[in-house]
C-alpha positions as CSV (number, residue, x, y, z in Angstrom):
1,M,115.2,93.5,104.8
2,I,115.5,97.3,105.1
3,A,118.9,98.8,105.4
4,V,119.5,101.1,108.3
5,V,122.1,103.4,109.3
6,H,122.8,104.3,113.0
7,H,125.7,105.3,115.0
8,P,125.9,105.3,119.0
9,D,127.0,108.9,118.8
10,Y,123.7,109.8,117.3
11,V,122.0,109.8,120.6
12,A,124.1,112.7,122.2
13,P,121.6,114.7,124.0
14,V,121.1,117.8,122.0
15,V,117.4,118.3,122.7
16,R,116.5,121.5,124.8
17,G,116.7,120.7,128.2
18,G,119.3,117.8,127.7
19,G,116.5,115.1,127.5
20,P,116.9,112.1,125.4
21,S,117.2,112.3,121.9
22,K,114.5,111.1,119.4
23,N,117.3,109.4,117.6
24,A,117.5,107.0,120.6
25,A,113.7,106.6,120.3
26,V,113.8,105.9,116.6
27,R,116.4,103.2,117.2
28,D,114.6,101.5,120.1
29,L,111.5,101.0,117.8
30,L,113.2,99.8,114.8
31,L,115.0,97.2,117.0
32,A,111.5,95.7,117.9
33,H,111.2,95.0,114.2
34,G,113.9,92.6,114.7
35,S,115.4,90.9,111.5
36,R,113.4,92.9,109.1
37,I,116.3,95.5,110.0
38,E,119.7,95.3,108.7
39,W,121.9,97.7,111.0
40,H,124.8,99.3,109.4
41,A,127.4,101.7,111.2
42,P,128.8,104.5,109.6
43,E,132.5,106.0,109.5
44,P,132.6,110.0,110.8
45,M,132.6,112.0,107.9
46,P,136.3,112.9,107.0
47,R,137.0,116.3,107.9
48,A,138.2,117.4,104.3
49,W,134.8,116.2,103.0
50,V,133.0,118.4,105.4
51,E,135.1,121.3,104.6
52,A,134.4,120.9,101.0
53,V,130.9,122.3,102.0
54,H,131.5,124.3,105.3
55,D,134.1,126.8,106.0
56,A,137.1,125.4,107.4
57,D,137.0,127.9,110.5
58,Y,133.4,126.9,111.4
59,V,134.5,123.0,111.0
60,A,137.5,123.9,113.5
61,E,134.8,125.5,115.8
62,V,132.8,122.5,115.9
63,A,135.4,119.8,115.9
64,E,137.0,121.8,118.9
65,A,133.6,122.3,120.7
66,R,134.2,126.1,120.6
67,V,131.6,127.3,118.7
68,P,130.7,130.8,119.6
69,A,127.5,131.7,121.6
70,V,125.9,133.7,118.7
71,K,126.2,130.7,116.6
72,E,125.0,128.3,119.3
73,R,121.7,130.5,119.9
74,R,121.4,130.5,116.0
75,I,121.5,126.4,116.2
76,G,119.4,126.2,118.9
77,F,121.7,124.2,121.6
78,P,125.3,124.3,122.8
79,I,128.0,122.5,121.1
80,D,129.9,120.1,123.4
81,A,132.3,117.3,123.0
82,L,129.4,114.8,122.1
83,V,127.4,117.0,120.1
84,S,130.8,117.6,118.0
85,R,131.2,113.8,117.6
86,R,127.6,113.7,116.6
87,A,127.8,116.3,114.0
88,F,130.5,114.6,112.2
89,A,128.7,111.0,112.6
90,V,125.5,112.0,111.0
91,P,126.7,113.2,107.5
92,G,128.6,109.9,107.3
93,G,125.5,108.0,108.0
94,T,123.8,110.0,105.1
95,Y,126.7,109.3,102.7
96,L,126.8,105.5,103.9
97,A,123.0,105.6,103.2
98,A,123.3,106.3,99.6
99,L,126.1,103.7,99.2
100,L,123.8,101.3,100.5
101,A,120.8,102.3,98.5
102,E,123.0,101.9,95.4
103,K,123.5,98.2,96.5
104,H,119.9,97.5,98.0
105,G,117.8,100.2,96.5
106,F,116.9,101.9,99.6
107,A,118.5,102.8,102.9
108,A,117.5,104.8,105.8
109,N,119.8,107.1,108.0
110,T,118.2,107.1,111.6
111,A,119.5,110.9,111.9
112,G,120.1,113.8,109.3
113,G,118.1,115.9,107.3
114,S,120.0,119.0,108.6
115,H,119.0,121.2,105.8
116,H,119.4,124.6,107.6
117,A,122.9,124.5,108.2
118,L,125.0,127.1,106.1
119,A,128.7,127.5,105.1
120,D,130.0,129.4,108.4
121,T,127.2,128.4,110.9
122,G,124.6,126.2,111.9
123,A,120.9,126.9,112.3
124,G,117.3,125.6,113.1
125,Y,118.8,122.8,115.1
126,C,121.3,121.7,112.5
127,V,125.0,121.8,112.9
128,F,126.6,120.7,109.8
129,N,124.3,120.0,106.3
130,D,124.6,116.3,106.0
131,L,122.5,116.3,102.7
132,A,124.9,118.9,101.0
133,I,128.1,117.4,102.1
134,A,126.9,113.8,101.4
135,A,125.5,115.1,97.8
136,V,129.0,116.8,97.0
137,R,130.8,114.0,97.9
138,L,129.0,111.7,95.8
139,A,128.8,114.3,92.9
140,E,132.9,114.5,93.3
141,E,132.7,110.5,92.7
142,G,130.6,110.9,89.6
143,R,126.8,110.8,90.5
144,R,124.0,113.3,89.6
145,V,122.4,113.6,92.8
146,L,118.8,115.1,93.3
147,I,117.8,116.0,96.8
148,V,114.2,115.9,97.6
149,D,113.2,117.6,100.7
150,C,109.7,117.2,101.9
151,D,110.2,118.8,105.3
152,V,107.6,121.4,106.2
153,H,110.5,124.0,106.4
154,Q,112.3,125.1,103.1
155,G,115.8,123.5,102.7
156,D,117.6,126.8,102.5
157,G,120.9,125.6,103.6
158,T,121.0,122.7,101.1
159,A,120.1,125.0,98.4
160,S,122.6,127.8,99.3
161,L,125.6,125.3,99.8
162,T,124.9,123.4,96.6
163,A,123.9,126.5,94.2
164,G,125.9,126.7,91.1
165,R,126.5,122.7,90.7
166,V,125.5,121.1,87.7
167,D,125.8,117.5,89.3
168,V,123.4,118.2,92.3
169,A,119.7,119.5,91.9
170,T,117.6,120.5,95.0
171,Y,113.8,120.6,95.4
172,S,111.9,121.6,98.6
173,I,108.2,121.1,99.0
174,H,107.3,123.1,102.2
175,A,104.8,125.7,104.2
176,E,105.8,128.9,102.4
177,K,104.7,131.0,105.5
178,N,107.0,128.6,108.0
179,F,110.8,129.0,109.1
180,P,113.1,130.3,107.7
181,A,111.5,133.6,106.9
182,R,114.1,134.6,104.3
183,K,114.1,131.4,101.9
184,A,116.9,130.4,99.5
185,R,116.5,129.6,96.0
186,S,116.5,125.8,95.5
187,S,116.6,124.3,92.0
188,L,112.7,124.0,92.3
189,D,110.8,125.4,95.4
190,V,107.2,124.7,95.9
191,G,105.5,126.9,98.6
192,L,102.5,125.8,100.0
193,P,99.8,127.6,101.7
194,D,98.9,126.7,105.6
195,G,96.4,123.9,105.9
196,V,97.1,122.2,103.1
197,D,95.6,118.5,103.4
198,D,96.8,115.1,101.8
199,D,95.0,115.3,98.5
200,G,96.4,118.8,98.0
201,Y,100.0,118.0,99.0
202,M,100.3,115.0,96.8
203,A,98.8,117.0,93.7
204,A,101.4,119.5,94.3
205,L,104.2,117.1,94.7
206,E,103.5,114.9,91.8
207,S,103.0,117.9,89.5
208,S,106.2,119.5,90.4
209,L,108.6,116.8,90.9
210,L,108.0,114.6,88.0
211,P,109.1,117.2,85.3
212,L,112.3,118.1,87.6
213,L,113.2,114.2,87.7
214,A,112.7,114.1,83.8
215,D,114.6,117.3,83.3
216,F,117.6,116.7,85.7
217,A,117.9,112.9,85.2
218,P,119.4,112.0,88.4
219,D,121.5,108.8,89.5
220,L,120.5,108.7,93.0
221,I,117.9,110.5,95.1
222,L,118.6,111.7,98.8
223,Y,115.2,112.1,100.6
224,Q,114.5,114.6,103.5
225,A,111.7,112.7,104.9
226,G,110.6,115.5,107.4
227,V,107.3,114.2,109.3
228,D,106.5,117.8,110.4
229,P,103.9,118.3,107.7
230,W,101.6,116.3,110.1
231,E,98.6,118.2,111.1
232,G,99.5,117.9,114.7
233,D,103.3,118.8,114.6
234,R,104.1,121.5,117.0
235,L,106.1,123.5,114.2
236,G,104.3,122.5,111.2
237,R,101.6,124.5,109.3
238,L,100.1,122.1,107.1
239,A,97.4,119.3,107.6
240,L,98.5,116.2,106.5
241,T,97.2,112.9,108.3
242,R,99.5,110.1,109.4
243,D,98.1,108.2,106.3
244,G,99.0,111.1,104.2
245,L,102.7,111.0,105.3
246,V,102.8,107.2,104.6
247,R,101.0,108.0,101.1
248,R,103.7,110.5,100.4
249,D,106.6,108.5,101.3
250,Q,105.3,105.3,99.7
251,W,105.0,107.6,96.3
252,I,108.5,108.8,96.6
253,A,109.8,105.0,97.1
254,T,107.7,103.8,94.1
255,L,109.0,106.3,91.8
256,S,112.7,105.7,92.8
257,R,112.0,101.8,92.4
258,D,110.1,101.9,89.5
259,R,113.0,104.4,87.7
260,G,116.0,102.2,89.2
261,L,117.0,105.2,91.1
262,P,118.8,104.3,94.6
263,L,116.8,106.2,97.3
264,A,118.5,107.3,100.7
265,S,116.4,108.6,103.3
266,A,117.5,111.2,106.2
267,L,115.4,111.7,109.2
268,G,114.2,115.5,109.1
269,G,111.9,117.2,111.3
270,G,109.4,116.1,113.6
271,Y,108.3,118.3,116.7
272,G,106.2,117.8,119.8
273,T,106.0,117.3,123.5
274,D,105.8,113.3,123.2
275,M,109.5,111.9,122.2
276,G,107.8,108.5,121.6
277,E,105.2,109.9,119.4
278,I,107.6,111.5,117.3
279,A,109.8,108.6,116.9
280,E,106.5,106.7,115.7
281,R,106.1,108.9,113.0
282,H,109.9,108.7,111.8
283,V,109.8,104.9,112.3
284,A,106.4,104.8,110.1
285,S,108.5,106.7,107.6
286,I,111.2,104.6,107.3
287,L,109.1,101.3,107.1
288,A,106.8,103.0,104.6
289,L,109.7,103.7,102.2
290,G,111.3,100.5,102.7
291,S,108.2,98.2,102.3
292,V,108.1,99.5,98.8
293,F,111.7,97.8,98.1
294,E,111.0,94.7,100.2
295,K,108.0,93.7,97.6
């Protein structure tokens, strides 16, 4: 069985135009796998734990659904009461996925990977940075956490919010010319040229992540499993095939399993006009990761 974390508040209609969220589509596709999926519901992240990473004034703006228009524009959608509840549920889900991964080896959050959110504002469709919030909480509880970010966009917010911590390391492999224009400094950044294919991507991933893993010696990996490196993604600049995404995920999962490292994934980016197609990419990722631990 694959441990999957989902909360009803994940499906708030935050997509531009108010359409159904991809989180609902991911949930529905996973439901079709029946007893193979073990469902878990998270508690919303306590406000104090969010404030350990984000400025208290910004946390209050989100909690009270009064985010200034300038910040809403930077985020990409308005923050109403539904989206506010979602913002607290998502980091709770990533934290719960980490706890479940410690028990089962792997667990997936059906939302999250909101790696652009900064201390005092959201950005790039991210309200709170669930990866940083969960990582800091886990580190405060005594773990050494490695955040592996394979989204096509650099994890600038995650790098900024965890900078200076000796118990959290950040790794980002991304399209160098893609958003954000101004990159932050992760523990290790691997900026790829446009058009990198499956083989080129895996060569860069393997040659860079293995030394960091040996160097940092984490207790747990939080994995931003963005599926936007796919060649057909609307906001991607790389050229991975669907098989290439599966190859990436199974390599990450095998690496974690063979080293006895709990692996918790967050959904990450995936963009296009067909919500069903995007959800299929995300579900393929979750199943690819989980299948390694099912063996």
